[in-house]
N, C-alpha and C positions, 0 to 999 in steps of 0.2 A: 460436513463442513458447516460451521455456523459463522455468519458474518454479523456481529453485533455492531449497531450504529448508534451514534449519539451526536447531537448538534451542540456546538460551542460557538454561539454567535453565527458568523458566516462560515465557520469551519465545520466540516463533517469529519468525525472520527470513525473510522471503520476498523474493527478488531476481529480479524479472522482467527478461528480457533481450530486446532487440529493440523491438518495437512492440506497443502495445495499441490496436487499432482496431476498426472495426465488424465485420471479418471474424473476429476471434478473441475479442472482448470477452465473449461468452456463455460460452465455454469457460474463460476466465480467471476469470470470476465464479464458475462452478461449482466450479473448483478451490479458489479462496480460501474460499468459503463452506463447502466440505467440511471444511476445517480447523476452522472455528468449530463446525460440527456435531459434530466429534470432541472438542470441549471446549477448544480454544484460546481464551484470553481476552485475551492480550496479543500483538499482532502489530506488528512493525517492518517496514515496506515499504521496502526499500532500492532506490531508483530510479536508482542510479548507472550501471547498464548499460541503462537504458531510453532508446531513441533518440527515441521519438515516442509521444504519447498523444492520442487523439481524444476527442470529446465522449462517445462510447460508453465509452471507457476511464475518463474522469472519473466517469461514472455508476457504474461498477464499484467505484471507490475509495469513493464516497459510500455505496453499498449496504453495503460491507464495514464502514465506519466506524459506520454506523447499527446494523448487526447486532451488532457488538461492544459498542457502548454499551448496547444493550437487554439484553445479557447481563452487564452490569457490567464489561465489559472496556474495552480501549483500543487505538487504532491510532496509530502515529507513522510519518510518512514521513521518509525521510532521503536525503541525497546526490543531490538532484535536479540533473540537468544544466540549464544555463542556459535552453535553449529549452523544456525540459519545465516548469521552474519558471515560465516566462513564461505557459504555458498555464494552470497552476494559479492564477497571479496574476490574469490577465485574467478568468478564470471566477469569481473571488472565493473560491476554495477555500482559499487561504492564510490567509484570515481565520477559517475555520471548522474547519480541520484542524490537528493538531499536526505541525509540520515542524521538523526539525533539520538541521544541516549534515552531520553524520557519523553513521555507524552506532553508534559508541561513545556519542554524545550521545543517540541514540534509545534504546539499551539502558538508559542511565542514567535517562532520563525514564520508562521503563516499569517500572523496578525498584522 
């Protein structure tokens, strides 16, 4: 699992590549929350290169969203692959998370 990061002003874009599953979810959660601990308040999660997400991965996204919200920040997901979007849809997460089609839309929403 590779987590590519880049800054756009005050927005951190994180782009996981591969899979988030029960084998690596704890490590991904630790990495993501470390950014919040360092003061990041606006995160765009670009899921364009994410091939698979399990229920453990969904939990990581939810924990990140809650942590950011508690600190007055925000999380926006973008560029979900169709099969990954379906997992978020079936779980009901699309109704409670901010999701955009493109990275540019996510950046605009967080600006």
